[in-house]
PyMOL CGO cylinders between C-alpha atoms (Angstrom):
from pymol import cmd
from pymol.cgo import CYLINDER

trace = [
    CYLINDER, 8.62, -69.85, -7.47, 11.52, -67.93, -8.94, 0.3, 1, 1, 1, 1, 1, 1,
    CYLINDER, 11.52, -67.93, -8.94, 15.03, -69.39, -8.71, 0.3, 1, 1, 1, 1, 1, 1,
    CYLINDER, 15.03, -69.39, -8.71, 17.83, -66.89, -8.30, 0.3, 1, 1, 1, 1, 1, 1,
    CYLINDER, 17.83, -66.89, -8.30, 21.21, -67.83, -9.73, 0.3, 1, 1, 1, 1, 1, 1,
    CYLINDER, 21.21, -67.83, -9.73, 24.19, -66.14, -8.11, 0.3, 1, 1, 1, 1, 1, 1,
    CYLINDER, 24.19, -66.14, -8.11, 27.50, -66.29, -9.95, 0.3, 1, 1, 1, 1, 1, 1,
    CYLINDER, 27.50, -66.29, -9.95, 31.04, -65.41, -8.88, 0.3, 1, 1, 1, 1, 1, 1,
    CYLINDER, 31.04, -65.41, -8.88, 30.09, -64.75, -5.29, 0.3, 1, 1, 1, 1, 1, 1,
    CYLINDER, 30.09, -64.75, -5.29, 32.76, -65.31, -2.68, 0.3, 1, 1, 1, 1, 1, 1,
    CYLINDER, 32.76, -65.31, -2.68, 32.98, -64.46, 0.99, 0.3, 1, 1, 1, 1, 1, 1,
    CYLINDER, 32.98, -64.46, 0.99, 34.20, -60.92, 0.18, 0.3, 1, 1, 1, 1, 1, 1,
    CYLINDER, 34.20, -60.92, 0.18, 31.24, -60.09, -2.06, 0.3, 1, 1, 1, 1, 1, 1,
    CYLINDER, 31.24, -60.09, -2.06, 29.01, -59.10, 0.88, 0.3, 1, 1, 1, 1, 1, 1,
    CYLINDER, 29.01, -59.10, 0.88, 31.35, -57.37, 3.37, 0.3, 1, 1, 1, 1, 1, 1,
    CYLINDER, 31.35, -57.37, 3.37, 30.15, -55.46, 6.42, 0.3, 1, 1, 1, 1, 1, 1,
    CYLINDER, 30.15, -55.46, 6.42, 31.18, -51.98, 5.30, 0.3, 1, 1, 1, 1, 1, 1,
    CYLINDER, 31.18, -51.98, 5.30, 30.08, -50.35, 8.55, 0.3, 1, 1, 1, 1, 1, 1,
    CYLINDER, 30.08, -50.35, 8.55, 32.39, -52.58, 10.65, 0.3, 1, 1, 1, 1, 1, 1,
    CYLINDER, 32.39, -52.58, 10.65, 35.58, -51.10, 12.12, 0.3, 1, 1, 1, 1, 1, 1,
    CYLINDER, 35.58, -51.10, 12.12, 37.56, -52.60, 9.22, 0.3, 1, 1, 1, 1, 1, 1,
    CYLINDER, 37.56, -52.60, 9.22, 35.09, -51.21, 6.62, 0.3, 1, 1, 1, 1, 1, 1,
    CYLINDER, 35.09, -51.21, 6.62, 37.80, -49.01, 5.15, 0.3, 1, 1, 1, 1, 1, 1,
    CYLINDER, 37.80, -49.01, 5.15, 39.86, -52.11, 4.37, 0.3, 1, 1, 1, 1, 1, 1,
    CYLINDER, 39.86, -52.11, 4.37, 36.85, -53.72, 2.71, 0.3, 1, 1, 1, 1, 1, 1,
    CYLINDER, 36.85, -53.72, 2.71, 36.26, -50.62, 0.57, 0.3, 1, 1, 1, 1, 1, 1,
    CYLINDER, 36.26, -50.62, 0.57, 39.92, -50.59, -0.46, 0.3, 1, 1, 1, 1, 1, 1,
    CYLINDER, 39.92, -50.59, -0.46, 39.60, -54.26, -1.45, 0.3, 1, 1, 1, 1, 1, 1,
    CYLINDER, 39.60, -54.26, -1.45, 36.46, -53.41, -3.44, 0.3, 1, 1, 1, 1, 1, 1,
    CYLINDER, 36.46, -53.41, -3.44, 38.34, -50.60, -5.16, 0.3, 1, 1, 1, 1, 1, 1,
    CYLINDER, 38.34, -50.60, -5.16, 41.16, -52.98, -6.12, 0.3, 1, 1, 1, 1, 1, 1,
    CYLINDER, 41.16, -52.98, -6.12, 38.69, -55.59, -7.36, 0.3, 1, 1, 1, 1, 1, 1,
    CYLINDER, 38.69, -55.59, -7.36, 36.17, -53.46, -9.24, 0.3, 1, 1, 1, 1, 1, 1,
    CYLINDER, 36.17, -53.46, -9.24, 37.51, -50.00, -10.08, 0.3, 1, 1, 1, 1, 1, 1,
    CYLINDER, 37.51, -50.00, -10.08, 38.74, -51.01, -13.56, 0.3, 1, 1, 1, 1, 1, 1,
    CYLINDER, 38.74, -51.01, -13.56, 35.48, -52.68, -14.61, 0.3, 1, 1, 1, 1, 1, 1,
    CYLINDER, 35.48, -52.68, -14.61, 33.51, -49.77, -13.14, 0.3, 1, 1, 1, 1, 1, 1,
    CYLINDER, 33.51, -49.77, -13.14, 35.68, -47.35, -15.09, 0.3, 1, 1, 1, 1, 1, 1,
    CYLINDER, 35.68, -47.35, -15.09, 35.16, -49.29, -18.34, 0.3, 1, 1, 1, 1, 1, 1,
    CYLINDER, 35.16, -49.29, -18.34, 31.38, -49.26, -17.78, 0.3, 1, 1, 1, 1, 1, 1,
    CYLINDER, 31.38, -49.26, -17.78, 31.30, -45.54, -17.03, 0.3, 1, 1, 1, 1, 1, 1,
    CYLINDER, 31.30, -45.54, -17.03, 33.71, -44.65, -19.85, 0.3, 1, 1, 1, 1, 1, 1,
    CYLINDER, 33.71, -44.65, -19.85, 31.37, -46.27, -22.33, 0.3, 1, 1, 1, 1, 1, 1,
    CYLINDER, 31.37, -46.27, -22.33, 28.45, -44.29, -20.93, 0.3, 1, 1, 1, 1, 1, 1,
    CYLINDER, 28.45, -44.29, -20.93, 29.94, -40.86, -20.32, 0.3, 1, 1, 1, 1, 1, 1,
    CYLINDER, 29.94, -40.86, -20.32, 33.49, -40.81, -21.75, 0.3, 1, 1, 1, 1, 1, 1,
    CYLINDER, 33.49, -40.81, -21.75, 36.89, -41.49, -20.20, 0.3, 1, 1, 1, 1, 1, 1,
    CYLINDER, 36.89, -41.49, -20.20, 37.45, -38.11, -18.59, 0.3, 1, 1, 1, 1, 1, 1,
    CYLINDER, 37.45, -38.11, -18.59, 34.12, -38.03, -16.81, 0.3, 1, 1, 1, 1, 1, 1,
    CYLINDER, 34.12, -38.03, -16.81, 34.46, -41.72, -15.94, 0.3, 1, 1, 1, 1, 1, 1,
    CYLINDER, 34.46, -41.72, -15.94, 37.60, -40.93, -13.93, 0.3, 1, 1, 1, 1, 1, 1,
    CYLINDER, 37.60, -40.93, -13.93, 35.61, -38.46, -11.86, 0.3, 1, 1, 1, 1, 1, 1,
    CYLINDER, 35.61, -38.46, -11.86, 32.58, -40.70, -11.51, 0.3, 1, 1, 1, 1, 1, 1,
    CYLINDER, 32.58, -40.70, -11.51, 34.61, -43.69, -10.34, 0.3, 1, 1, 1, 1, 1, 1,
    CYLINDER, 34.61, -43.69, -10.34, 36.16, -41.56, -7.62, 0.3, 1, 1, 1, 1, 1, 1,
    CYLINDER, 36.16, -41.56, -7.62, 32.75, -40.10, -6.76, 0.3, 1, 1, 1, 1, 1, 1,
    CYLINDER, 32.75, -40.10, -6.76, 31.13, -43.56, -6.66, 0.3, 1, 1, 1, 1, 1, 1,
    CYLINDER, 31.13, -43.56, -6.66, 33.68, -44.80, -4.14, 0.3, 1, 1, 1, 1, 1, 1,
    CYLINDER, 33.68, -44.80, -4.14, 33.28, -41.60, -2.14, 0.3, 1, 1, 1, 1, 1, 1,
    CYLINDER, 33.28, -41.60, -2.14, 29.52, -42.10, -2.04, 0.3, 1, 1, 1, 1, 1, 1,
    CYLINDER, 29.52, -42.10, -2.04, 30.07, -45.74, -1.07, 0.3, 1, 1, 1, 1, 1, 1,
    CYLINDER, 30.07, -45.74, -1.07, 32.34, -44.60, 1.76, 0.3, 1, 1, 1, 1, 1, 1,
    CYLINDER, 32.34, -44.60, 1.76, 29.91, -41.93, 2.96, 0.3, 1, 1, 1, 1, 1, 1,
    CYLINDER, 29.91, -41.93, 2.96, 26.91, -44.27, 2.78, 0.3, 1, 1, 1, 1, 1, 1,
    CYLINDER, 26.91, -44.27, 2.78, 28.67, -47.42, 3.96, 0.3, 1, 1, 1, 1, 1, 1,
    CYLINDER, 28.67, -47.42, 3.96, 26.28, -47.70, 6.93, 0.3, 1, 1, 1, 1, 1, 1,
    CYLINDER, 26.28, -47.70, 6.93, 23.34, -47.89, 4.46, 0.3, 1, 1, 1, 1, 1, 1,
    CYLINDER, 23.34, -47.89, 4.46, 24.74, -50.95, 2.66, 0.3, 1, 1, 1, 1, 1, 1,
    CYLINDER, 24.74, -50.95, 2.66, 22.76, -54.13, 3.33, 0.3, 1, 1, 1, 1, 1, 1,
    CYLINDER, 22.76, -54.13, 3.33, 24.93, -57.16, 2.46, 0.3, 1, 1, 1, 1, 1, 1,
    CYLINDER, 24.93, -57.16, 2.46, 21.84, -59.40, 2.48, 0.3, 1, 1, 1, 1, 1, 1,
    CYLINDER, 21.84, -59.40, 2.48, 20.17, -57.36, -0.27, 0.3, 1, 1, 1, 1, 1, 1,
    CYLINDER, 20.17, -57.36, -0.27, 22.90, -57.22, -2.93, 0.3, 1, 1, 1, 1, 1, 1,
    CYLINDER, 22.90, -57.22, -2.93, 26.58, -57.81, -3.47, 0.3, 1, 1, 1, 1, 1, 1,
    CYLINDER, 26.58, -57.81, -3.47, 28.89, -54.87, -2.87, 0.3, 1, 1, 1, 1, 1, 1,
    CYLINDER, 28.89, -54.87, -2.87, 29.76, -54.91, -6.58, 0.3, 1, 1, 1, 1, 1, 1,
    CYLINDER, 29.76, -54.91, -6.58, 26.12, -54.59, -7.58, 0.3, 1, 1, 1, 1, 1, 1,
    CYLINDER, 26.12, -54.59, -7.58, 25.59, -51.80, -5.02, 0.3, 1, 1, 1, 1, 1, 1,
    CYLINDER, 25.59, -51.80, -5.02, 28.65, -49.98, -6.36, 0.3, 1, 1, 1, 1, 1, 1,
    CYLINDER, 28.65, -49.98, -6.36, 27.42, -50.22, -9.96, 0.3, 1, 1, 1, 1, 1, 1,
    CYLINDER, 27.42, -50.22, -9.96, 24.03, -48.95, -8.77, 0.3, 1, 1, 1, 1, 1, 1,
    CYLINDER, 24.03, -48.95, -8.77, 25.68, -45.91, -7.20, 0.3, 1, 1, 1, 1, 1, 1,
    CYLINDER, 25.68, -45.91, -7.20, 27.65, -45.31, -10.39, 0.3, 1, 1, 1, 1, 1, 1,
    CYLINDER, 27.65, -45.31, -10.39, 24.51, -45.64, -12.52, 0.3, 1, 1, 1, 1, 1, 1,
    CYLINDER, 24.51, -45.64, -12.52, 22.74, -43.05, -10.38, 0.3, 1, 1, 1, 1, 1, 1,
    CYLINDER, 22.74, -43.05, -10.38, 25.71, -40.70, -10.76, 0.3, 1, 1, 1, 1, 1, 1,
    CYLINDER, 25.71, -40.70, -10.76, 25.66, -41.26, -14.52, 0.3, 1, 1, 1, 1, 1, 1,
    CYLINDER, 25.66, -41.26, -14.52, 21.96, -40.41, -14.56, 0.3, 1, 1, 1, 1, 1, 1,
    CYLINDER, 21.96, -40.41, -14.56, 22.83, -37.00, -13.19, 0.3, 1, 1, 1, 1, 1, 1,
    CYLINDER, 22.83, -37.00, -13.19, 24.94, -36.55, -16.31, 0.3, 1, 1, 1, 1, 1, 1,
    CYLINDER, 24.94, -36.55, -16.31, 22.27, -38.00, -18.61, 0.3, 1, 1, 1, 1, 1, 1,
    CYLINDER, 22.27, -38.00, -18.61, 21.56, -34.89, -20.59, 0.3, 1, 1, 1, 1, 1, 1,
    CYLINDER, 21.56, -34.89, -20.59, 25.23, -34.62, -21.43, 0.3, 1, 1, 1, 1, 1, 1,
    CYLINDER, 25.23, -34.62, -21.43, 25.24, -38.31, -22.37, 0.3, 1, 1, 1, 1, 1, 1,
    CYLINDER, 25.24, -38.31, -22.37, 22.32, -37.90, -24.78, 0.3, 1, 1, 1, 1, 1, 1,
    CYLINDER, 22.32, -37.90, -24.78, 23.91, -34.84, -26.37, 0.3, 1, 1, 1, 1, 1, 1,
    CYLINDER, 23.91, -34.84, -26.37, 27.19, -36.73, -26.74, 0.3, 1, 1, 1, 1, 1, 1,
    CYLINDER, 27.19, -36.73, -26.74, 25.52, -39.72, -28.45, 0.3, 1, 1, 1, 1, 1, 1,
    CYLINDER, 25.52, -39.72, -28.45, 23.67, -37.45, -30.87, 0.3, 1, 1, 1, 1, 1, 1,
    CYLINDER, 23.67, -37.45, -30.87, 26.82, -35.46, -31.63, 0.3, 1, 1, 1, 1, 1, 1,
    CYLINDER, 26.82, -35.46, -31.63, 28.74, -38.71, -32.13, 0.3, 1, 1, 1, 1, 1, 1,
    CYLINDER, 28.74, -38.71, -32.13, 26.12, -39.92, -34.58, 0.3, 1, 1, 1, 1, 1, 1,
    CYLINDER, 26.12, -39.92, -34.58, 26.25, -36.61, -36.51, 0.3, 1, 1, 1, 1, 1, 1,
    CYLINDER, 26.25, -36.61, -36.51, 30.06, -36.58, -36.57, 0.3, 1, 1, 1, 1, 1, 1,
    CYLINDER, 30.06, -36.58, -36.57, 30.31, -40.15, -37.81, 0.3, 1, 1, 1, 1, 1, 1,
    CYLINDER, 30.31, -40.15, -37.81, 27.76, -39.34, -40.50, 0.3, 1, 1, 1, 1, 1, 1,
    CYLINDER, 27.76, -39.34, -40.50, 29.85, -36.42, -41.75, 0.3, 1, 1, 1, 1, 1, 1,
    CYLINDER, 29.85, -36.42, -41.75, 33.12, -38.35, -41.94, 0.3, 1, 1, 1, 1, 1, 1,
    CYLINDER, 33.12, -38.35, -41.94, 31.94, -41.21, -44.14, 0.3, 1, 1, 1, 1, 1, 1,
    CYLINDER, 31.94, -41.21, -44.14, 33.52, -41.84, -47.52, 0.3, 1, 1, 1, 1, 1, 1,
    CYLINDER, 33.52, -41.84, -47.52, 30.73, -43.66, -49.34, 0.3, 1, 1, 1, 1, 1, 1,
    CYLINDER, 30.73, -43.66, -49.34, 32.66, -43.61, -52.62, 0.3, 1, 1, 1, 1, 1, 1,
    CYLINDER, 32.66, -43.61, -52.62, 35.34, -46.01, -51.31, 0.3, 1, 1, 1, 1, 1, 1,
    CYLINDER, 35.34, -46.01, -51.31, 36.40, -48.31, -54.17, 0.3, 1, 1, 1, 1, 1, 1,
    CYLINDER, 36.40, -48.31, -54.17, 37.32, -51.51, -52.36, 0.3, 1, 1, 1, 1, 1, 1,
    CYLINDER, 37.32, -51.51, -52.36, 35.33, -53.94, -50.26, 0.3, 1, 1, 1, 1, 1, 1,
    CYLINDER, 35.33, -53.94, -50.26, 37.24, -53.24, -47.06, 0.3, 1, 1, 1, 1, 1, 1,
    CYLINDER, 37.24, -53.24, -47.06, 36.37, -49.56, -47.21, 0.3, 1, 1, 1, 1, 1, 1,
    CYLINDER, 36.37, -49.56, -47.21, 32.73, -50.40, -47.94, 0.3, 1, 1, 1, 1, 1, 1,
    CYLINDER, 32.73, -50.40, -47.94, 32.63, -52.65, -44.89, 0.3, 1, 1, 1, 1, 1, 1,
    CYLINDER, 32.63, -52.65, -44.89, 34.07, -49.83, -42.75, 0.3, 1, 1, 1, 1, 1, 1,
    CYLINDER, 34.07, -49.83, -42.75, 31.42, -47.46, -44.06, 0.3, 1, 1, 1, 1, 1, 1,
    CYLINDER, 31.42, -47.46, -44.06, 28.69, -49.99, -43.25, 0.3, 1, 1, 1, 1, 1, 1,
    CYLINDER, 28.69, -49.99, -43.25, 30.07, -50.41, -39.73, 0.3, 1, 1, 1, 1, 1, 1,
    CYLINDER, 30.07, -50.41, -39.73, 30.19, -46.65, -39.20, 0.3, 1, 1, 1, 1, 1, 1,
    CYLINDER, 30.19, -46.65, -39.20, 26.63, -46.33, -40.49, 0.3, 1, 1, 1, 1, 1, 1,
    CYLINDER, 26.63, -46.33, -40.49, 25.54, -49.01, -38.02, 0.3, 1, 1, 1, 1, 1, 1,
    CYLINDER, 25.54, -49.01, -38.02, 27.28, -47.19, -35.16, 0.3, 1, 1, 1, 1, 1, 1,
    CYLINDER, 27.28, -47.19, -35.16, 25.63, -43.94, -36.17, 0.3, 1, 1, 1, 1, 1, 1,
    CYLINDER, 25.63, -43.94, -36.17, 22.16, -45.53, -36.26, 0.3, 1, 1, 1, 1, 1, 1,
    CYLINDER, 22.16, -45.53, -36.26, 22.65, -47.34, -32.94, 0.3, 1, 1, 1, 1, 1, 1,
    CYLINDER, 22.65, -47.34, -32.94, 24.08, -44.26, -31.22, 0.3, 1, 1, 1, 1, 1, 1,
    CYLINDER, 24.08, -44.26, -31.22, 21.00, -42.28, -32.26, 0.3, 1, 1, 1, 1, 1, 1,
    CYLINDER, 21.00, -42.28, -32.26, 18.70, -45.12, -31.22, 0.3, 1, 1, 1, 1, 1, 1,
    CYLINDER, 18.70, -45.12, -31.22, 20.48, -45.44, -27.85, 0.3, 1, 1, 1, 1, 1, 1,
    CYLINDER, 20.48, -45.44, -27.85, 20.16, -41.70, -27.26, 0.3, 1, 1, 1, 1, 1, 1,
    CYLINDER, 20.16, -41.70, -27.26, 16.44, -41.98, -28.03, 0.3, 1, 1, 1, 1, 1, 1,
    CYLINDER, 16.44, -41.98, -28.03, 15.70, -44.65, -25.42, 0.3, 1, 1, 1, 1, 1, 1,
    CYLINDER, 15.70, -44.65, -25.42, 13.89, -43.75, -22.22, 0.3, 1, 1, 1, 1, 1, 1,
    CYLINDER, 13.89, -43.75, -22.22, 16.45, -43.27, -19.41, 0.3, 1, 1, 1, 1, 1, 1,
    CYLINDER, 16.45, -43.27, -19.41, 15.26, -46.29, -17.41, 0.3, 1, 1, 1, 1, 1, 1,
    CYLINDER, 15.26, -46.29, -17.41, 15.50, -48.52, -20.50, 0.3, 1, 1, 1, 1, 1, 1,
    CYLINDER, 15.50, -48.52, -20.50, 18.96, -47.19, -21.37, 0.3, 1, 1, 1, 1, 1, 1,
    CYLINDER, 18.96, -47.19, -21.37, 20.11, -47.86, -17.78, 0.3, 1, 1, 1, 1, 1, 1,
    CYLINDER, 20.11, -47.86, -17.78, 19.11, -51.55, -17.78, 0.3, 1, 1, 1, 1, 1, 1,
    CYLINDER, 19.11, -51.55, -17.78, 20.45, -52.07, -21.30, 0.3, 1, 1, 1, 1, 1, 1,
    CYLINDER, 20.45, -52.07, -21.30, 23.85, -50.54, -20.51, 0.3, 1, 1, 1, 1, 1, 1,
    CYLINDER, 23.85, -50.54, -20.51, 24.11, -52.26, -17.12, 0.3, 1, 1, 1, 1, 1, 1,
    CYLINDER, 24.11, -52.26, -17.12, 23.53, -55.54, -18.96, 0.3, 1, 1, 1, 1, 1, 1,
    CYLINDER, 23.53, -55.54, -18.96, 25.77, -54.91, -21.97, 0.3, 1, 1, 1, 1, 1, 1,
    CYLINDER, 25.77, -54.91, -21.97, 28.58, -52.83, -20.52, 0.3, 1, 1, 1, 1, 1, 1,
    CYLINDER, 28.58, -52.83, -20.52, 28.67, -53.75, -16.82, 0.3, 1, 1, 1, 1, 1, 1,
    CYLINDER, 28.67, -53.75, -16.82, 27.73, -57.41, -17.37, 0.3, 1, 1, 1, 1, 1, 1,
    CYLINDER, 27.73, -57.41, -17.37, 25.21, -57.36, -14.51, 0.3, 1, 1, 1, 1, 1, 1,
    CYLINDER, 25.21, -57.36, -14.51, 22.42, -59.92, -14.49, 0.3, 1, 1, 1, 1, 1, 1,
    CYLINDER, 22.42, -59.92, -14.49, 18.77, -58.85, -14.39, 0.3, 1, 1, 1, 1, 1, 1,
    CYLINDER, 18.77, -58.85, -14.39, 18.67, -59.99, -10.76, 0.3, 1, 1, 1, 1, 1, 1,
    CYLINDER, 18.67, -59.99, -10.76, 21.63, -57.75, -9.84, 0.3, 1, 1, 1, 1, 1, 1,
    CYLINDER, 21.63, -57.75, -9.84, 20.16, -54.83, -11.77, 0.3, 1, 1, 1, 1, 1, 1,
    CYLINDER, 20.16, -54.83, -11.77, 16.84, -55.27, -9.99, 0.3, 1, 1, 1, 1, 1, 1,
    CYLINDER, 16.84, -55.27, -9.99, 18.57, -55.13, -6.63, 0.3, 1, 1, 1, 1, 1, 1,
    CYLINDER, 18.57, -55.13, -6.63, 20.62, -52.01, -7.33, 0.3, 1, 1, 1, 1, 1, 1,
    CYLINDER, 20.62, -52.01, -7.33, 17.78, -50.11, -9.01, 0.3, 1, 1, 1, 1, 1, 1,
    CYLINDER, 17.78, -50.11, -9.01, 15.24, -51.31, -6.43, 0.3, 1, 1, 1, 1, 1, 1,
    CYLINDER, 15.24, -51.31, -6.43, 12.99, -52.91, -9.04, 0.3, 1, 1, 1, 1, 1, 1,
    CYLINDER, 12.99, -52.91, -9.04, 11.40, -56.30, -9.54, 0.3, 1, 1, 1, 1, 1, 1,
    CYLINDER, 11.40, -56.30, -9.54, 13.33, -58.66, -11.81, 0.3, 1, 1, 1, 1, 1, 1,
    CYLINDER, 13.33, -58.66, -11.81, 10.34, -58.84, -14.14, 0.3, 1, 1, 1, 1, 1, 1,
    CYLINDER, 10.34, -58.84, -14.14, 10.41, -55.04, -14.49, 0.3, 1, 1, 1, 1, 1, 1,
    CYLINDER, 10.41, -55.04, -14.49, 14.11, -55.15, -15.40, 0.3, 1, 1, 1, 1, 1, 1,
    CYLINDER, 14.11, -55.15, -15.40, 13.50, -57.89, -17.97, 0.3, 1, 1, 1, 1, 1, 1,
    CYLINDER, 13.50, -57.89, -17.97, 10.56, -55.96, -19.45, 0.3, 1, 1, 1, 1, 1, 1,
    CYLINDER, 10.56, -55.96, -19.45, 12.63, -52.77, -19.76, 0.3, 1, 1, 1, 1, 1, 1,
    CYLINDER, 12.63, -52.77, -19.76, 15.49, -54.72, -21.28, 0.3, 1, 1, 1, 1, 1, 1,
    CYLINDER, 15.49, -54.72, -21.28, 13.14, -56.37, -23.80, 0.3, 1, 1, 1, 1, 1, 1,
    CYLINDER, 13.14, -56.37, -23.80, 11.60, -53.01, -24.74, 0.3, 1, 1, 1, 1, 1, 1,
    CYLINDER, 11.60, -53.01, -24.74, 15.01, -51.34, -25.05, 0.3, 1, 1, 1, 1, 1, 1,
    CYLINDER, 15.01, -51.34, -25.05, 16.29, -54.08, -27.34, 0.3, 1, 1, 1, 1, 1, 1,
    CYLINDER, 16.29, -54.08, -27.34, 13.11, -53.89, -29.43, 0.3, 1, 1, 1, 1, 1, 1,
    CYLINDER, 13.11, -53.89, -29.43, 13.41, -50.13, -29.81, 0.3, 1, 1, 1, 1, 1, 1,
    CYLINDER, 13.41, -50.13, -29.81, 17.07, -50.45, -30.76, 0.3, 1, 1, 1, 1, 1, 1,
    CYLINDER, 17.07, -50.45, -30.76, 16.18, -52.96, -33.45, 0.3, 1, 1, 1, 1, 1, 1,
    CYLINDER, 16.18, -52.96, -33.45, 13.32, -50.81, -34.78, 0.3, 1, 1, 1, 1, 1, 1,
    CYLINDER, 13.32, -50.81, -34.78, 15.22, -47.52, -34.62, 0.3, 1, 1, 1, 1, 1, 1,
    CYLINDER, 15.22, -47.52, -34.62, 18.77, -48.72, -35.10, 0.3, 1, 1, 1, 1, 1, 1,
    CYLINDER, 18.77, -48.72, -35.10, 18.42, -50.86, -38.13, 0.3, 1, 1, 1, 1, 1, 1,
    CYLINDER, 18.42, -50.86, -38.13, 19.60, -54.45, -38.54, 0.3, 1, 1, 1, 1, 1, 1,
    CYLINDER, 19.60, -54.45, -38.54, 18.93, -57.09, -35.87, 0.3, 1, 1, 1, 1, 1, 1,
]
cmd.load_cgo(trace, "trace")
């Protein structure tokens, strides 16, 4: 038997969005989660696109409010699932951006820096370059669970609910993504 741990859940985490006061609930969700959603999306697709995707995610939430099942997942998890699906539509751009970022960081390195502080900065930039390339090389479903864990701070249980997967599938993808990052990105 699997035990599900639910954290930070209050009475407003599972609102009835299709009720007559659903617009008020969505406004409350916007106030509570728009900044963390923006941070998550900005890390994935950049700040400018994140602005658009946050607005689009709330628009989709509004348009599909009758589809929301408060017994299946929290509204926050559902919202992050919507945002992840929107980010997937921009995935090719995301992969190109990560690869370009890795190339650009590689060009700007000063490996001849004389002091220790500069050497540490070069090492850090090299690590970022390797990890950006490794992240771009992950399968999309692995990248999604990894970024939802690392950048959106969702649990495997929440990710499973929003991506309509079993928790064991999410954990397997997360394990594989981390393994590939370690193999392709360098240091553990």
